[in-house]
N, C-alpha and C positions, 0 to 999 in steps of 0.2 A: 784761857777757854772765854768765848767771843765775852765783852759788853753787852751790856745790856742796852745804853745808847745805843754800841752800831750795826748792834742785833734791827733796835727800831730803826737805826739809817737805814740800811740797805732793800728794808724790806719795804717802808716810803719809797726810797729811789725802784725799785722791783716794780714796785704797785703803773709809781708815773709815766715808769718803762709799759708798762705792758697797757695807760691811759693813750696814752699818747700815738698807741702803733691804733692801736684798739678805733681811736676819729681817726685816723689817718687813713683806713678796712672803711670804716660808712661813705666821710668821706666820695672814696670811687667807686664805692656799690650807689651813688645817687649817678656820678659820673657814667661810672655805666650804661639805667637806667635811661641813663636821655637819651648815651648815645642807640638803643636801641632800637626806641621809640624816635630818634630821626632817620632813620635807617628808615622802619617799617615809612614813612611816609616820602622818601628820596624812592622807597619799591614804587613802593603806591602810582606815584607820577609816573619812570621809569613803565612800571606793564600797560599807563590807562595811554602814555605815547606809544610802550607794542602795537595793541590793542588799534587803535584808533592809525598808526600804519597799516594792518593787516587784516583787519575787518570794518563792523563798522556795526551799531543795532537794526536788530531785526522790527521791521516796517508796522507791526500793532504793538509794540512792548507799550506805546498807550495805550492800547484800548483790553491789554492784558496781563499791565503791573499786578495789577488787586490782584486776580485769580488768585485759586487758593497755591494750586498747582503748582504754577510761577514765581511766588510770596516764597512759598517749600526750597525753589534755589539755590534762594538768602537766606535764609532759617539757619540751613544748616553753611554752608559757606562764609560769610561775613562775621559768625562769634566763632565759627573754627580760625576763623586767622587773626581775629582777635590775641586766642584764647593760649593760640603762639605763639607771638608775638612774648605775652607775657610767661613763658613756657622757656625762651630763649633767652629772656635779664634773668631770671636762673640760673641754668643750664652755662650761662659765660659766667658765674660768680663759683669759685671752684667750694663745695661744700653747704650751697645754699640749699635751703628749703626750699621744696616744691609748693606748695599752700594749696591751695585748695583749687591750684591753676590745671591739672589730673581728673580732683573732678567734676569741672564745666565737660571738659574733654568728654565722657565715659556724658554728661550730661548733654550733649549735642549728637554722640555713635544711638545715645535711646532715639530721642529725635528721629535721625532717620532713620534706626532699623524698624521706629512707628509710622513712617510714612509712607518705606516696602507697604510695610502687615499690614495701611486701611488701602493701598492699590490691591495687594494680589485676591484684599477683600471682597474689594465692591464688584472688582474686572473677569471678563467669563478669565477658562485657563487656559482659553486657545489664544485669545489674548495678549499672555504673557510675553512668549514667547519678540514678535510681535518687539508691545509695547522696550522692552532689554536695549536689540537692538537698531532701533530707529532709525534715521536715517539719515547720521551725522553725527554718528561714533568714532570715520575714520578721522573728519577735522576735530573734535574733540580730545584723540589722541595725539590727532602734530598742534596746535592752538595752546591749548593750556600749559605742554609744556614750553611751549615759545613765548611769552608772552611774561612767566615767573622766570624767564633769565634774570630779568634787571636788578629785580627782587631779589632770587639770591644771592645774586655777586654781592648787592649791600649786609645782607646780614651777615655773606660769608667775613665782609670785609672790618661790617662793627664787632661777630662775634673774637675777631683777633686784636683787638684791643681790650676783650676780658679771661679768661685763665679759663675757660672750660673745662671740668679733669675727663668728662668724656666728649672728647672733637668728635667722632662719627658719628653720636649719637644724637647734638647738637647742630651740625652737616642736614644731621637731618630735619631735624624739629624744622628748621629752614627755609628748608625743599618742601617743607608742606604748611608753612606756612606763609613762604613762595606761591607756593600751590594751587589754596584758600586762594587765596591774594585775584590768581590771575584765573581760578572758576569764576570769582564771583564777573572777573570782568565779559567773560567767557560768556553766562547766560545771560547777557543780556542781546546776544544775538544767536543762540542755538536757539532754534523751534522744539526739543525736543522737552518737554517736559513733564515728561514719566518719572515718577521717583524710580524708579525703578532704575530706567535708563539715565538720572542721578549717580546713584548710588551707584554703581560701577562703573561707569562712565568714568564719572567727574575722578571718581577715586582711582580706577588703576592710572590716569591723567597722572594726577597727584600721588601715586604709587611712584613713578619715575623720576620726577623733580623730589619727589623726598632721596631717594636711590646714591639719582647726583647729585643733591647738597652733602649723601655720607661721604662720598669719592673725596668728596672735595672738601671736608669735615680732615679726613684722614692725616687729608696732603696738608693738607695748611695750615690747620691751628692746633 
C-alpha cells in the first residue's frame, strides 16, 4: 500500500496543477472578452465608414430624432447589438454559461412586439399594408447587409481566437450583432418610421446577415 505521506504529496501536486490550469483558463477568458470588445469597436467603425460611403443621414433627422417612432428604432437596434456582443463573448468560450444575456434578448423581443401592437391598435387597419411595405423596403434589404459586412468580418476573426463549441450558432449570432449595428446606422437614413416596417424589414435584413454568419461560422470557426 502507498504510504500516507506519498498520497498527500500526490494529492497536493494534483491540486496545484488544477489551480494552475484554472488560473490559465481565467486569463484566456479575460483576454477573449477584450478581443470581442475590440472587434465590436473596429466593426462599428467599419460599419460607419461603409454607411457614410453609401448613404447619408436623412435631412430632417434633427427634427424627428426625439419622436417616439424614430426613437423606437434605436431602442430596439442598439440594445440588440450590445446583447449580441455579450452573447458572443459567452459563445466563444467552451461550455461557458450564457448568463442573463438571453433574458435581455427576450426583453428586446417583447419591446419590439409591444411597439408593433401599439401601432396596430392606434392606426386604421386599412393603413397596415402601406405601413408594412413603406417606401424603402428594397433599400433596407440591400444596405443593412452591406453595412454589416465589416462588423461580421471582425466578429468572425475574433471568434477564431476563441473556442466556440457551436461554430454555426456563434457565426449566426455574430451576424445578428453585425446586422443590429448596421440597422442602427441605417435607421438615421431611413424615412420609414413605422414600428411595423422596422419589425419586418429590419428583421429580415438582419436574418440575411445571420445566415451569412452561420455559413461563415461553419466553414471558418
